[in-house]
C-alpha positions in Angstrom: 35.8 2.2 -9.7 33.5 4.2 -12.0 30.0 4.8 -10.5 26.9 3.9 -12.4 25.0 6.9 -13.6 21.5 6.5 -15.0 21.4 10.2 -16.0 24.6 11.9 -17.3 25.8 15.0 -15.5 25.4 17.2 -18.5 21.8 16.3 -19.1 19.9 19.4 -20.3 16.3 18.4 -21.4 13.8 21.1 -22.2 10.9 19.7 -20.3 8.8 22.9 -20.4 8.7 22.8 -24.2 6.3 19.8 -24.0 4.1 21.3 -21.3 1.2 21.9 -23.8 1.3 18.3 -24.9 1.7 17.1 -21.3 -1.3 19.2 -20.1 -3.5 17.9 -22.9 -2.5 14.3 -22.3 -3.0 14.7 -18.5 -6.5 16.1 -19.0 -7.5 13.4 -21.5 -6.2 10.6 -19.3 -7.9 12.0 -16.2 -11.3 12.4 -18.0 -11.0 8.9 -19.4 -10.1 7.4 -16.1 -12.9 9.2 -14.3 -15.4 8.1 -17.0 -14.3 4.4 -16.9 -14.5 4.4 -13.1 -18.1 5.6 -13.2 -19.0 3.4 -16.2 -17.5 0.1 -15.1 -17.2 0.7 -11.3 -14.7 -0.7 -9.0 -14.6 -4.3 -7.9 -15.0 -3.6 -4.2 -13.8 -6.3 -1.9 -15.7 -7.6 1.2 -14.0 -4.8 3.2 -16.2 -2.2 1.4 -19.3 -4.2 0.3 -19.9 -6.4 3.3 -20.7 -10.0 3.2 -18.8 -13.3 3.1 -15.9 -14.0 0.7 -14.6 -17.6 0.2 -11.5 -18.4 -1.8 -11.3 -21.9 -3.3 -8.6 -23.4 -5.5 -9.6 -26.2 -7.9 -7.5 -29.0 -9.4 -8.2 -27.6 -12.9 -9.9 -24.6 -14.4 -13.6 -25.0 -13.3 -16.8 -24.2 -15.1 -18.0 -21.0 -13.3 -21.7 -21.7 -14.1 -21.4 -25.1 -12.5 -19.6 -23.7 -9.5 -22.3 -21.1 -9.1 -25.0 -23.7 -9.4 -23.4 -25.8 -6.7 -23.1 -22.9 -4.3 -26.6 -21.6 -5.0 -28.1 -25.0 -4.0 -26.7 -24.6 -0.5 -29.2 -21.8 0.5 -26.5 -19.3 1.5 -27.6 -16.5 -0.9 -26.7 -15.6 -4.5 -23.1 -16.1 -5.3 -20.8 -13.8 -7.2 -17.7 -15.5 -8.7 -14.5 -14.2 -10.0 -11.1 -15.7 -10.9 -8.4 -14.6 -8.5 -4.7 -14.7 -9.5 -5.0 -17.7 -11.8 -7.9 -19.5 -13.6 -8.0 -22.3 -11.0 -8.5 -20.0 -8.0 -12.0 -18.6 -7.6 -13.4 -16.1 -5.1 -17.0 -16.7 -4.1 -18.9 -13.7 -2.6 -22.0 -14.3 -0.6 -24.3 -11.8 1.2 -24.2 -11.4 5.0 -25.6 -14.6 6.5 -28.9 -14.5 8.4 -28.2 -13.7 12.0 -24.8 -12.1 11.0 -23.0 -14.0 13.8 -19.9 -16.1 13.7 -21.9 -19.4 14.0 -24.0 -18.6 10.9 -20.9 -17.6 8.9 -19.0 -20.8 9.9 -22.0 -23.0 9.0 -22.2 -21.3 5.5 -18.5 -21.8 4.9 -18.6 -25.4 5.8 -21.6 -26.1 3.6 -20.0 -24.5 0.6 -16.6 -26.2 1.3 -18.2 -29.6 1.6 -20.4 -29.1 -1.5 -17.5 -28.0 -3.7 -15.2 -30.7 -2.4 -17.8 -33.3 -3.4 -18.7 -31.8 -6.8 -15.0 -30.9 -7.7 -12.6 -33.6 -6.5 -9.3 -32.0 -5.5 -10.8 -28.6 -4.7 -8.9 -26.9 -1.9 -10.4 -24.4 0.6 -8.0 -21.5 1.0 -9.5 -18.8 3.3 -12.6 -16.7 4.0 -13.4 -13.3 5.4 -16.5 -11.5 6.4 -17.6 -7.9 7.1 -21.0 -6.6 8.2 -22.8 -4.0 6.1 -22.4 -1.3 8.8 -18.7 -1.9 9.1 -18.2 -1.8 5.4 -20.0 1.6 5.1 -17.7 3.0 7.8 -14.6 1.7 6.1 -15.7 3.4 2.8 -16.2 6.7 4.6 -12.9 6.4 6.5 -10.9 5.4 3.5 -12.2 8.2 1.3 -11.7 10.7 4.2 -8.1 9.5 4.7 -7.3 10.1 1.0 -9.0 13.5 0.9 -7.4 14.8 4.1 -4.0 13.6 2.9 -4.3 15.5 -0.4 -5.6 18.7 1.4 -2.9 18.5 4.0 -0.2 18.1 1.4 -1.5 21.1 -0.5 -1.6 23.3 2.6 1.9 22.3 3.5 3.1 23.3 0.0 1.3 26.6 0.2 2.8 27.5 3.6 6.2 26.1 2.8 6.5 27.7 -0.7 3.9 29.8 -2.5 0.2 29.2 -3.3 1.1 28.2 -6.9 3.1 25.3 -5.5 0.2 24.1 -3.5 -2.2 24.2 -6.4 0.1 22.4 -8.8 0.8 19.7 -6.2 -2.9 19.1 -5.6 -3.5 18.9 -9.4 -0.7 16.4 -9.9 -1.8 14.2 -7.0 -5.4 14.2 -8.1 -4.2 13.1 -11.5 -2.2 10.2 -9.9 -5.2 9.2 -7.9 -7.5 9.2 -11.0 -5.0 7.1 -12.9 -5.0 4.5 -10.1 -8.8 4.4 -10.0 -9.0 4.0 -13.7 -6.5 1.2 -13.7 -8.6 -0.7 -11.1 -11.8 -0.1 -13.0 -10.2 -1.5 -16.2 -8.5 -4.5 -14.6 -11.2 -5.2 -12.1 -8.6 -6.1 -9.4 -10.3 -6.3 -6.0 -10.4 -2.9 -4.4 -10.1 -3.2 -0.6 -8.3 -1.6 2.3 -4.9 -2.9 1.0 -5.5 -0.7 -2.1 -6.4 2.3 0.1 -3.0 1.8 1.8 -1.3 1.6 -1.6 -3.1 4.8 -2.7 -1.9 6.6 0.4 1.6 5.3 -0.2 1.5 6.5 -3.8 0.5 10.0 -2.6 3.4 9.9 -0.1 5.9 9.0 -2.8 4.5 11.6 -5.2 4.7 14.4 -2.7 8.2 13.4 -1.7 9.3 13.7 -5.3 7.4 16.9 -5.9 8.7 18.6 -2.8 12.3 17.9 -3.8 11.8 19.5 -7.2 9.8 22.4 -5.8 12.5 23.1 -3.2 15.1 23.3 -5.9 12.9 25.6 -8.0 12.4 27.9 -5.0 16.1 27.9 -4.3 17.0 28.7 -8.0 14.3 31.5 -8.0 16.2 33.2 -5.2 19.6 32.6 -6.7 19.0 33.4 -10.4 16.7 36.3 -10.2 16.9 37.5 -13.8 16.3 34.0 -15.2 13.0 33.3 -16.9 10.7 30.9 -15.1 11.0 28.5 -18.0 14.7 28.4 -17.6 14.6 28.1 -13.8 12.2 25.1 -14.0 14.2 23.3 -16.7 17.4 23.9 -14.7 15.8 22.7 -11.5 14.2 19.5 -13.0 17.5 18.6 -14.7 19.4 19.1 -11.5 17.1 16.8 -9.6 16.6 14.3 -12.5 19.4 11.9 -11.4 17.8 11.6 -7.9 14.3 11.2 -9.3 15.3 8.5 -11.8 17.5 6.6 -9.3 14.8 6.6 -6.6 12.1 5.4 -9.1 14.2 2.6 -10.5 15.3 1.2 -7.2 11.7 1.2 -5.9 10.4 -0.4 -9.1 13.0 -3.2 -8.9 11.7 -4.1 -5.5 8.0 -3.8 -6.6 8.5 -6.0 -9.7 10.2 -8.7 -7.5 7.2 -8.5 -5.2 4.8 -8.6 -8.2 6.2 -11.9 -9.6 7.2 -13.6 -6.3 4.8 -12.1 -3.8 1.8 -14.3 -4.7 -1.7 -13.3 -5.9 -2.7 -11.9 -2.6 -0.3 -8.9 -3.0 -0.8 -8.6 -6.8 -3.3 -5.8 -6.7 -1.4 -3.8 -4.1 1.9 -4.2 -6.0 0.3 -3.3 -9.4 -1.1 -0.2 -7.9 2.3 0.8 -6.5 4.0 0.2 -9.8 1.5 2.3 -11.6 1.7 5.0 -9.0 5.5 5.3 -9.2 5.4 5.6 -13.0 2.5 8.1 -13.0 3.9 10.0 -10.0 7.3 10.5 -11.7 5.6 11.7 -14.9 3.4 14.2 -13.0 6.3 15.5 -11.0 8.3 16.3 -14.0 5.8 17.3 -16.6 2.7 18.4 -14.8 3.4 19.9 -11.3 6.5 21.8 -12.3 5.4 23.2 -15.7 2.0 24.2 -14.2 3.8 26.8 -12.1 4.3 28.9 -15.3 0.6 28.8 -16.1 -0.2 29.8 -12.6 1.9 33.0 -13.0 4.8 32.2 -10.7 7.7 34.6 -11.2 11.2 34.8 -9.8 11.9 37.3 -7.0 13.1 40.6 -8.3 16.7 41.5 -7.5 19.4 44.1 -8.3 21.9 41.6 -9.6 21.9 38.1 -11.0 23.9 35.7 -8.8 24.3 33.1 -11.6 27.8 31.8 -12.2 28.9 31.7 -15.8 28.1 27.9 -16.0 24.5 28.5 -15.0 24.1 31.2 -17.6 25.4 28.9 -20.3 23.1 26.1 -19.2 20.1 28.4 -19.3 21.0 29.5 -22.8 21.3 25.9 -23.9 17.7 25.3 -22.9 16.4 26.8 -26.1 14.0 29.5 -27.2 11.7 31.0 -24.7 8.0 30.1 -24.9 
């Protein structure tokens, strides 16, 4: 039985040749993502903003102005409305209720539920959640700290495991992946809550897994082929690990797309973040992290003889002109 191969064995792509274009595109997208995030802001969930969030599903697409008017008449604070998943499902955000205890929250939820049920026949109460302002502030700090520590820890690991150039290139690529994710949520205005922080940390974990595999192959080839140019070593290493990279990404994406379409609207933001992270992480592993090693001045270890077999020399020659 013939095995399915997404990448042919004789694949020999000159990835480094496009490094100038890749660096320019990466810088442009990173700046745009950062600007959009500051300009539009993130749609923080109750986890980070604090307050009360009620999810209501209506029999048909409701008039948001009328929904807001009904809720505001209940004396529970100014309501912020947003469609959630489909046009008939609305999330209603309210400030922390006076007293901040469970009794005040339950009373506000019942008032809103009863008012909406009377004004919109067939409206269905789905769920509610509440977080105090103090807790939300702690969650923001802890979530940001977790992401920063993860990036720094991964960078330090790459520095001690390989060379300092590997650590710097890894941090640059992961920061790029993170900015792309933030820009995506700023554009789509998907709710950004603790589930998305978990998705971001998962994306970082996947990205570093892919990058370490490629970096390890580059380091191995640097010791084996000591008279090879770094351009040739990187191209050889990326092509050697390309089947593994593509197969891993495709299998994960198959599961994520199934989750996106069948997992319901509650997991939609998390799944969308994961899909984007896999695509961006694969791109940055191949075109950003690896090629940046040349710019950072990484060189193969000097040696008296070249250990390359004839096949490796032929493959290096097929890569193309040096640049």
